[in-house]
VOBA-1610 file (N, C-alpha, C; in pm, whole numbers, padded with zeros to 5 digits, always signed):
BEGIN
Unk+01122-00919+02752Unk+01125-00988+02647Unk+00979-00988+02593Unk+00877-00998+02705Unk+00748-01000+02656Unk+00694-00900+02604Unk+00745-00769+02646Unk+00711-00637+02584Unk+00755-00627+02441Unk+00881-00672+02408Unk+00921-00675+02267Unk+00837-00780+02182Unk+00805-00886+02235Unk+00727-00966+02170Unk+00589-00911+02131Unk+00517-00866+02231Unk+00397-00790+02206Unk+00403-00695+02106Unk+00517-00596+02127Unk+00532-00497+02014Unk+00535-00528+01879Unk+00611-00660+01866Unk+00637-00693+01734Unk+00512-00759+01672Unk+00422-00821+01749Unk+00295-00875+01700Unk+00207-00739+01659Unk+00223-00657+01741Unk+00152-00517+01677Unk+00192-00478+01544Unk+00312-00496+01518Unk+00366-00431+01394Unk+00321-00532+01288Unk+00292-00651+01306Unk+00246-00742+01211Unk+00091-00723+01174Unk+00034-00648+01258Unk-00136-00632+01226Unk-00154-00502+01111Unk-00234-00539+01025Unk-00260-00429+00928Unk-00304-00303+00978Unk-00251-00211+00935Unk-00295-00074+00982Unk-00353+00024+00877Unk-00489+00060+00908Unk-00547+00140+00820Unk-00521+00301+00871Unk-00471+00360+00796Unk-00422+00507+00786Unk-00530+00596+00701Unk-00491+00710+00699Unk-00559+00772+00588Unk-00566+00718+00428Unk-00686+00708+00378Unk-00664+00654+00251Unk-00579+00707+00167Unk-00515+00618+00069Unk-00419+00699-00021Unk-00482+00801-00116Unk-00398+00868-00178Unk-00455+00976-00270Unk-00532+00920-00372Unk-00661+00988-00408Unk-00737+00935-00492Unk-00832+00825-00454Unk-00835+00795-00337Unk-00923+00700-00290Unk-01040+00767-00223Unk-01174+00696-00208Unk-01276+00725-00144Unk-01313+00612-00070Unk-01333+00645+00094Unk-01349+00547+00187Unk-01474+00578+00284Unk-01537+00465+00290Unk-01680+00472+00360Unk-01688+00378+00452Unk-01640+00405+00578Unk-01658+00318+00700Unk-01813+00285+00727Unk-01844+00166+00767Unk-02003+00147+00800Unk-02001+00080+00928Unk-02147+00076+00975Unk-02142-00030+01076Unk-02215-00166+01039Unk-02219-00176+00915Unk-02268-00307+00857Unk-02165-00406+00866Unk-02199-00551+00878Unk-02103-00660+00869Unk-02053-00666+00726Unk-01947-00755+00714Unk-01888-00763+00580Unk-01969-00836+00472Unk-02056-00921+00517Unk-02163-00986+00423Unk-02262-00898+00381Unk-02311-00805+00477Unk-02423-00726+00443Unk-02370-00607+00356Unk-02252-00567+00367Unk-02186-00461+00285Unk-02172-00500+00139Unk-02120-00647+00138Unk-02105-00677-00008Unk-02222-00710-00088Unk-02325-00763+00005Unk-02463-00776-00059Unk-02508-00634-00117Unk-02507-00547-00027Unk-02553-00415-00071Unk-02464-00341-00155Unk-02335-00350-00177Unk-02266-00296-00298Unk-02309-00355-00410Unk-02322-00485-00420Unk-02369-00553-00538Unk-02502-00493-00600Unk-02615-00488-00482Unk-02726-00448-00527Unk-02717-00288-00574Unk-02630-00182-00504Unk-02614-00088-00553Unk-02569-00057-00691Unk-02468-00143-00705Unk-02394-00144-00844Unk-02504-00153-00963Unk-02598-00258-00936Unk-02705-00281-01049Unk-02809-00166-01042Unk-02845-00106-00907Unk-02947+00006-00905Unk-02887+00138-00981Unk-02770+00134-00986Unk-02698+00250-01051Unk-02649+00245-01202Unk-02697+00145-01253Unk-02663+00129-01399Unk-02555+00060-01439Unk-02468-00002-01333Unk-02343-00074-01375Unk-02373-00214-01350Unk-02263-00286-01393Unk-02290-00441-01379Unk-02159-00491-01293Unk-02187-00575-01208Unk-02068-00666-01155Unk-02015-00734-01259Unk-01893-00696-01296Unk-01818-00779-01403Unk-01712-00869-01338Unk-01645-00843-01228Unk-01549-00925-01178Unk-01561-00923-01013Unk-01546-01045-00939Unk-01534-01051-00812Unk-01410-01139-00758Unk-01313-01071-00672Unk-01216-01169-00621Unk-01180-01140-00469Unk-01152-01234-00415Unk-01084-01206-00274Unk-01020-01337-00214Unk-00932-01296-00139Unk-00850-01404-00067Unk-00924-01484+00061Unk-01036-01415+00094Unk-01093-01486+00230Unk-01126-01645+00219Unk-01228-01656+00120Unk-01250-01794+00111Unk-01134-01910+00087Unk-01055-01857-00030Unk-00943-01947-00053Unk-00847-01971+00056Unk-00845-01874+00153Unk-00746-01881+00265Unk-00799-01981+00382Unk-00953-01968+00405Unk-01029-02050+00468Unk-00999-02196+00428Unk-01017-02224+00312Unk-00987-02365+00246Unk-00859-02414+00266Unk-00765-02317+00302Unk-00631-02362+00361Unk-00611-02368+00501Unk-00716-02323+00574Unk-00713-02366+00701Unk-00656-02211+00771Unk-00658-02111+00697Unk-00617-01966+00757Unk-00743-01887+00767Unk-00754-01810+00870Unk-00863-01724+00876Unk-00799-01591+00882Unk-00847-01520+00784Unk-00851-01370+00763Unk-00962-01290+00736Unk-00945-01156+00773Unk-01083-01083+00767Unk-01141-01087+00645Unk-01281-01066+00623Unk-01343-01052+00482Unk-01278-00954+00409Unk-01262-00977+00265Unk-01187-00902+00201Unk-01221-00929+00035Unk-01300-00840-00023Unk-01350-00878-00145Unk-01349-00752-00257Unk-01295-00759-00359Unk-01293-00676-00482Unk-01388-00686-00584Unk-01485-00596-00592Unk-01576-00606-00687Unk-01567-00500-00808Unk-01561-00559-00932Unk-01547-00485-01039Unk-01670-00441-01113Unk-01684-00319-01141Unk-01799-00275-01175Unk-01777-00198-01293Unk-01860-00210-01413Unk-01843-00114-01524Unk-01985-00165-01608Unk-02008-00088-01748Unk-02095-00146-01827Unk-02052-00108-01947Unk-02131-00176-02074Unk-02053-00186-02208Unk-02057-00037-02269Unk-02151+00055-02228Unk-02172+00185-02266Unk-02042+00268-02223Unk-02009+00243-02112Unk-01867+00299-02080Unk-01758+00246-02133Unk-01755+00111-02159Unk-01655+00036-02214Unk-01622+00110-02366Unk-01723+00146-02450Unk-01716+00161-02587Unk-01664+00302-02591Unk-01735+00398-02484Unk-01705+00529-02488Unk-01544+00546-02449Unk-01500+00476-02329Unk-01364+00481-02322Unk-01260+00444-02434Unk-01308+00331-02477Unk-01244+00278-02608Unk-01220+00380-02731Unk-01323+00456-02747Unk-01310+00580-02845Unk-01205+00671-02815Unk-01188+00691-02671Unk-01065+00787-02646Unk-00937+00727-02627Unk-00923+00626-02573Unk-00799+00570-02543Unk-00786+00412-02531Unk-00742+00342-02613Unk-00733+00201-02605Unk-00671+00168-02461Unk-00560+00222-02452Unk-00461+00192-02325Unk-00543+00222-02180Unk-00649+00284-02176Unk-00723+00328-02078Unk-00811+00200-02016Unk-00842+00131-02118Unk-00946+00015-02095Unk-00884-00093-02019Unk-00744-00096-01991Unk-00661-00176-01898Unk-00720-00154-01751Unk-00774-00043-01720Unk-00847-00008-01593Unk-00978-00049-01568Unk-01045-00092-01659Unk-01166-00153-01645Unk-01167-00294-01636Unk-01260-00347-01548Unk-01378-00262-01469Unk-01313-00205-01329Unk-01374-00084-01296Unk-01301-00020-01195Unk-01377-00087-01070Unk-01280-00086-00965Unk-01307-00198-00852Unk-01359-00102-00716Unk-01446-00179-00648Unk-01490-00143-00530Unk-01427-00245-00439Unk-01380-00208-00309Unk-01297-00291-00225Unk-01384-00289-00096Unk-01419-00414-00054Unk-01491-00439+00082Unk-01401-00500+00184Unk-01370-00443+00286Unk-01297-00504+00389Unk-01362-00510+00534Unk-01322-00616+00592Unk-01371-00646+00721Unk-01283-00577+00828Unk-01339-00509+00918Unk-01269-00449+01036Unk-01262-00513+01134Unk-01164-00502+01233Unk-01156-00584+01351Unk-01271-00596+01439Unk-01374-00495+01434Unk-01471-00489+01517Unk-01584-00554+01445Unk-01571-00622+01351Unk-01679-00691+01279Unk-01758-00601+01191Unk-01740-00477+01175Unk-01768-00377+01082Unk-01720-00390+00942Unk-01752-00330+00844Unk-01689-00325+00721Unk-01677-00184+00653Unk-01595-00207+00576Unk-01559-00047+00494Unk-01583-00068+00341Unk-01610+00008+00272Unk-01611+00006+00137Unk-01538+00126+00082Unk-01425+00099-00010Unk-01350+00223-00058Unk-01328+00171-00217Unk-01268+00278-00269Unk-01247+00262-00415Unk-01158+00378-00457Unk-01070+00339-00571Unk-01007+00453-00623Unk-01114+00521-00725Unk-01104+00676-00718Unk-01206+00737-00794Unk-01160+00708-00937Unk-01285+00701-01022Unk-01246+00674-01158Unk-01175+00802-01237Unk-01181+00915-01183Unk-01097+01023-01250Unk-00945+01013-01214Unk-00909+00941-01088Unk-00786+00907-01054Unk-00714+00802-01140Unk-00804+00680-01154Unk-00774+00587-01229Unk-00765+00597-01375Unk-00822+00693-01424Unk-00796+00729-01573Unk-00712+00848-01590Unk-00659+00897-01488Unk-00570+01024-01512Unk-00459+00992-01589Unk-00385+00884-01573Unk-00264+00850-01655Unk-00282+00849-01812Unk-00413+00830-01848Unk-00456+00855-01993Unk-00506+00986-02042Unk-00495+01094-01961Unk-00568+01209-02002Unk-00501+01272-02127Unk-00387+01258-02153Unk-00321+01313-02273Unk-00363+01222-02378Unk-00381+01075-02387Unk-00438+01020-02506Unk-00580+01035-02512Unk-00649+01038-02410Unk-00817+01039-02425Unk-00857+01172-02422Unk-00790+01276-02386Unk-00822+01400-02374Unk-00945+01437-02302Unk-01004+01548-02339Unk-01125+01584-02250Unk-01244+01490-02246Unk-01276+01439-02346Unk-01363+01331-02351Unk-01352+01215-02252Unk-01236+01168-02219Unk-01214+01072-02120Unk-01225+01115-01974Unk-01184+01271-01974Unk-01192+01332-01852Unk-01335+01343-01787Unk-01435+01371-01919Unk-01563+01374-01873Unk-01638+01241-01860Unk-01585+01133-01910Unk-01633+01004-01890Unk-01595+00977-01729Unk-01481+01001-01693Unk-01435+00985-01575Unk-01504+01054-01472Unk-01529+01187-01490Unk-01612+01262-01409Unk-01769+01187-01390Unk-01807+01152-01492Unk-01949+01094-01494Unk-01933+00949-01399Unk-01845+00894-01419Unk-01800+00760-01330Unk-01788+00807-01204Unk-01722+00912-01165Unk-01704+00968-01011Unk-01819+00968-00953Unk-01925+01052-01035Unk-02062+01061-00977Unk-02114+00916-00969Unk-02115+00850-01043Unk-02187+00704-01043Unk-02124+00625-00930Unk-01997+00616-00910Unk-01932+00547-00816Unk-01967+00588-00687Unk-01953+00732-00652Unk-01995+00788-00536Unk-02147+00743-00496Unk-02247+00746-00613Unk-02395+00696-00583Unk-02407+00551-00528Unk-02303+00479-00584Unk-02308+00350-00551Unk-02266+00335-00413Unk-02181+00402-00381Unk-02112+00384-00230Unk-02208+00437-00137Unk-02267+00570-00161Unk-02364+00611-00071Unk-02483+00519-00060Unk-02549+00479-00163Unk-02652+00374-00143Unk-02596+00260-00063Unk-02507+00203-00104Unk-02447+00042-00043Unk-02447+00097+00112Unk-02392+00189+00162Unk-02342+00229+00290Unk-02460+00250+00384Unk-02568+00313+00325Unk-02694+00362+00388Unk-02747+00250+00468
//
C-alpha cells in the first residue's frame, strides 16, 4: 500500500520532458529571482520592452499555497507591432511574445519561450514573406535576450 501511495504521489509531480516543438529552453544555475531580474534587464538591453508579467506564485502564496516560482514575461516593442500589423491583423493576437521563467526543484531556474517564428507560423499565408522575415528577426532578438539573461 505504501509503495502504491508513493507511486501515486510521484505521478502528481510536474515532469519536465523535452521541450515541445517550437520551444527554446535554457536551464541555468541561477535562482528564480535572479533569472527573472536578468531576463527583464536583457529584454531592455536588446531593444524590447516588458509589456506584461503574470504568474501564479504570489497569488498562490496569498492563499497559503506554496508553488515553485513561475512567471511569464511578455516582450515586444511598438516597431514590431506596427510592422506585424502591416502584414497580418490576426497575427497581433500573439503579441507580446512571452518568456517563461520557472523554478526547478533544486532551486535553480529555467528560461524558456516559444520561438517567434513558431508563434507566427499559423499566420504565414496571411502575412507572407514579410511576416516570416519579422519572425526571423525576432528569433534572433529572443535568442540574444535568452543568452544574455542566462549567462
